[in-house]
N, C-alpha and C positions, 0 to 999 in steps of 0.2 A: 504494500500500500504506500502511495506517495501523497503528500499533502503540501499545498501551497496556500498561503494566506494573503488576501488582498483586502486591506481595510477591514470592513465588518464581514467580508465573505471569505470562506475557506474552500479551496478546490482540492478534491481528493480523487485519486484513481485506485480502483480495486479490481481484482481479477475475477470475481465471481459475484453474481447477484445474491448469493447466500450471505455475503458480508453486509448486505443492506436489509434492514428490517422491512417486511412487507407493509407494515403500517405507515412507514415513511415513504415508500416508493409509490404505492398505489394511488394516492391523491394526485400524483403528477399525470395519471392517465385515467381519468374518471369515465371515459366513454369508449375506450378501446381495449377489449380483452386481450389482444395480442401485444399490448404494451404493459400488461399487468405483471406483477411479480411472479405469480404462479405460472403463467405461460412462459416467461423468459427463463425461469428456473428449469422448467420441463425441457425446453429447447436446448438449454446449456447442458443438461445432464443426459439427455436421451437422443439428441438428433444431430449434433454438429461435432462429431469426433474429428480431430485434426484442425479445428478452428479455435484460435485463442480468443477469449472474451476479455473485454475491458469495459468498465463502467465509470465514466467520468461524472463526478458528483459536485454540486455546488451547495454548500450549507451557509445559511445565515444564522449565526450562533449555533443552536442545536437543531434547527429546522432544515430539512432537505428542500431546496426551492427549485432546483433544476438538475437535469441529468441527461446523459447521452449513452445509450447502449452501443458498444462498438465491437466489431468482429474482424479479427485479423486472419486473413485467408492467404496461406502460402501456396496452395495448389487449388485449382478449380475443382469444385464438387457440384453435385446435382443441385444442392441447396444454395450455394454461393458461387456463381459463375458470371462475372461481368461481361465475358465474351459473348454470352447469349444476346445481350442488348447491343453491345458494341459492333458485333459482326453479323448477327442474325443467322440466317440459313447459310451464309457464306463462310462461317467460322472455321470450317475444315481447311480452307486454303491458308489463312494466317497460321493455323495450328501446325501445318506442315513446315512452316518456317519458324516455329516457336515464337510467334508474335502473340502475346497474351497480355491482358490487363491484370493478371495476378502475377506476383503477390500484390495485395491491396488491403486497405482497411475500409470496411463499410460502417456507416454511421446511421443508426435508426433502428427502431424496434423490429425484431425478427419475426416475419410472418410465417404462414404455413408453408410457403414455398420460397424461403429466403425473405429478405426485407420487402419483397414486392407487394405483399398483400396487406400489411398493416397500414392503417390510414392515419396514425398519429403523426404529429410533427416529428421530424428526425431528432430535434432537440426538445426535450420535454421540460416544461416549466410550470410552476404553480399558478393556478388561476387566482390566487389571493393577492398577487403582487400588482402594484399600479404600473402604469406604462413605463415610467423611468426605471423602476426596479426590475421589471421584466427585461428591458433592454440591457441593463448592466449585467444581470445574471446570465443572459444568453450570450453576451459578448465574452464574459469570462469563461463560460462553458465552451464556446467555440475555440477560443484561444488555447485552452487546455487540451481540447480534442486534437487540434492541429499539432500541438507539441508532442502528444503521444505518437501520432503517425510519423512525424519527422524524426523522433528518437528511434523509431524502428525502420527508418529510411523507406517509408511506404507512401504511395499516393492515397488520397481519400476519395471515396465515393459516397455521395448523399443521394440514395435512390428514392423514388416515389414521392417527390415533393409536390404537395398540393399547390395549385395556382392561387388559392386564397390564403396560403401561409405566408403572409407578407413579411413577418419578422424574420423567419429563416431565410427567405429569398433575399431580403435586404442585406442581411449579415454576410451571406455567401457572395453577393455581388460586391460588397465592400472588400472582400478577400480576393476579388478577381477570379473567382471560380468560373470554370467553363460550364455552360448550360446546354443541355440537349433534351429531347423528349424521351420520356420513359413509356413503358407500355401502359395504356389507359386502363381505367378501372370502371366497372359497371356497378351502379347502385340504384336503389329504388326508394324514393321518399314515400312513406306510408301516410296517406292523407285522407283515408276513407273510414267510415264507421263500420262497414261490413264488407264481405267479399263481393257482394253485388255492386258496391260502390267502385271497387277495383275493376270489375267487368265493365261498368259503364264508362270508366276512364279509358279502358282499352277500346271501347266502341267509338269514342270520340276521335281516335286515331285511325282505327281500321275495323270496320264491321266484320270483315273476314276473320281477323284475329280474335275478336270476341267470340265468334261462332266456333273457331278452332278450340279455344279454351274450354268452352262448354262441352264440346265433343270429347276432348281429352279427359275431362272430369267424368263424363258419363261412361265412357269406355272403361275407365279405371274402376268405377263403381261396380260395373258388371263383371269385372275380371276375377273377383274373389280375393284380390290382394287387399290387405289392410295396412295402414300406416300407424305405427305405435311408437311412443317414446320409449327407448330402451333405458330402463332405470339402472340396470347393472351390466354395463358393457363388458365387464370381465367374463361374464358367462358366455359371451359370443366372441371373445377375443380372436380366436383362430379364424372364424368365418369373416369377421370384419376385416382382418388383415388380408385374407385371401381375396376378398372383393376389391379392396382398395389397391392391392398390388396388381391385380389383373387390369383394373382401370388405368393405372399409371403406365403399365407396359403397353397397353393398347393405344392410348392417346398420346403419351409422351415418349414412348420407345425406351423407357428405362424402368427398373424396378422401383417399388415404393421406398423412399429413403427412411422410413420409420419402421420400427419393430412393433409387434403386437403389444409389447410392454408399454410402448409410447401411447397407444390408444387407450389402454386401461388406466394408465397413470393420468391421462388427460382429465378424465372424470374425477379422479381423486384430488387432483391438483386444483381444478377450477370449480368443482362442485356444481351448483345450479347454473353457473355461467356457461357450462358445456352441456348441450342438448344433443343426444343421439336419436335421430329418427330412423326407424327401421321399417322396411317393407316386407311383410310376411305373407306367405301363402301356405296354408295347411301347416302353420307354425314353423315353416322353414324360412330363414332369413335370406331374401333374394336381392336386397339392396339396402343401402343406408346413406345418410348424409349427416355430417356433424355441423352444428351451428354453435358459434360462440357469441355470447351477448353480454353487454354491460352498458349501463347508463342510457338505455333507450336505443342502443345501436347494436346490430348483430352482423356477423360474418358467416357465410357458408364457406367452410374451409376444405372439406375432404369428403369425397363421395366414392361409391362403388356399387355397381349394379350388374347382376348376372345377365349378360346379353342373350343367353340361351333361352330366357324366359319369354313366352308369348306376350306381346304388348309392351315391349321394352320402352318405346317412346312415351306411352301413356304413364308407365311407372316412373320414368325419369322426370317428366314435367310435374307430375303430382307430388313426387317425393322432394324434388329439389327446388320447386318454385311455389306451387299452389298451397301446399300444407304450411311451409314456413311463412308465406305471405298471410295466410288466414290466421295463423297464431300470432303473428306480429301485430295484426289489426286488433285482435281481441285483447292483447296484452298492452296496447297503447304504445308500442315501439314507434320510433320516429324514422329510422332508416335501416335498410338491409343492404349489405354489400355482397355482390355476387362474383367478385374477382374479375380477372381478365379472360380473354379468349371467348369464342362464340358470341361476338359482339352483336351481330344482327339478330341472332336468336333471342338474346336478352332484351335488346331494344324493342323487338316486336312484342315482348311481354311487359312493356312499360318502363324498362330500365333507362336511366340516363347514363351518359358516358362522361367520366371525369378525366380531363387531361392532366397528366402528371409530368414533372420534369425530373431530370437527373443531373446533378452537379458533380464536378470533378476538380480536385486540387492536386497538382503534381507533387512528387516526393521532394522536389527542390525547385527553387525559382528557375533554374536553367531547364530542367526537365519539363516544368509546367509550360514554359515558353515554347519548347519544341513540340508540344502536343496541340498547340492552338490550331494549326491547319486541319488536323483530324477532326476536332470538335466542330469547327465551322462546317465541314463536309457532313458530319454525322447529324448535326442539328437540321440541316437542309433535307437530308435523306429521311430522317424520322418525321420531320414536319410534313413531307409529301405523303408518307405512309399514313399519317394520322389524319390528314385532311378529309379523306373520304368518310372516315368514322365520325368526325366532327360535323360534317355536312349531314350525315344520316341523323345524328342526334338533334341538330337544329331543325331539320325537316319534321321529325316526329314531334318535337316540342311545338313547332308552329302549328301543326295540324291539331294538336290537343288543345292549344290555347284558342285556336280559331273556332 
C-alpha cells in the first residue's frame, strides 16, 4: 500500500478490493452493481487470473470520497483485450507482426465482459461533494492513477466513457488524452405503468413490431416453457455453466471465461442484487439469463439457451427481454441495460443506443506523441462505423416522438 497526502486529502493505492471496507466503497457506486464491492471482489478472485489489480483511493480525513479500479494487463485475454477495439476483425494481421496494445492499464469498473459493460464513470466519486470538491478529488485521483501507470511504464486506457460524463471527459482532455469511439451500449428507459404501456410504445414506432411481440409472447405461452426465478443457482451450477459456455462458443468463438464456481458465488456475493431467470420445460433447465440490479438500474449480463429446443427464438425474447422488462415495470426500475451487439434487434424492441468513447494516454510523452496518427485514423474509422447505428437510433426516436 502506498499513501500520499495533499492538504486535507490523502491518496492511497492498494492491491486488492478486500483492503477496502464494502461500507466505504459502495456509496461511490449507488446505481451500478458492476461497480459494487461485491462484484469487483468476485471478478478479482474468480475471473481475471494473470491480471494485476490496483485501487486508487482518495480519502478526506476518514471518508473515502473517490476511487478508481485499475487493471494491469500484461498479455491479452478474453476479458481484457484492447486489440478487439483497436483493430477489430483485422486484428490477426497486426498480431502476426506482434503489434498489440498490451501491456496496458485499464481504468474503470470491470464489467461482465471486461470494462465494456459497466456504465459507471471510470473515476468514481461521492455524490455528497459540491462541485469544487468533486473537481479537486477527481483531479487528485487522476493524477495518482497516471502515476501508477507511469511507474509501471504502461499506457492507460479509459474505456466506455459516457458522453454525458462531463467531469471525466474534461479531466482527460486536460491531460491531452486521445479520444476515439468505443462500442455503443443499448439501454431501455422504463417509462410505463404496465407491459401494455410498453407495447403501445412499440406500436408508436412500428405496428409490425408490436404484433411480433404479441406473437412471440403467445407462442411462448403455448410452448409449455415457464420462466422462474432461480433462488438457489448452486443447485443448477453445472447446467448453467454448460448453457453459458455453449452460448459463448457459438456466438463469440471462445469458451466461457468463468467457472461454475463464479456463477454460484455471484448469488452469494451480491444477494438480491443478482437475479437468475431460468426457462424450464418439464422441470428441465433449457435457458437462463442473469440480471444485476441496484438503485433502480439493472444489467442483463450473461445468458445461455439450448438451441436444440423447439421455439428457440420465442424462448430467447421472452427470457431475455419481455420477462425482465415486465418485472422492471412492476418493481419501479428506471433503466435496463442490454449491453452491446444485436443493435437492430434491440432497437426494434424499444432500446436506445448510447454512444461511448475510449480515451488513451501513452506510457511516456514521446510514446503518446507517436500514437497520435493512429488515434486520428481510429476515431474516423469508428465514427463511420457508429454513424449508421446512431442514425437508426435517431430515426426510431423521431418516429416514437412523432
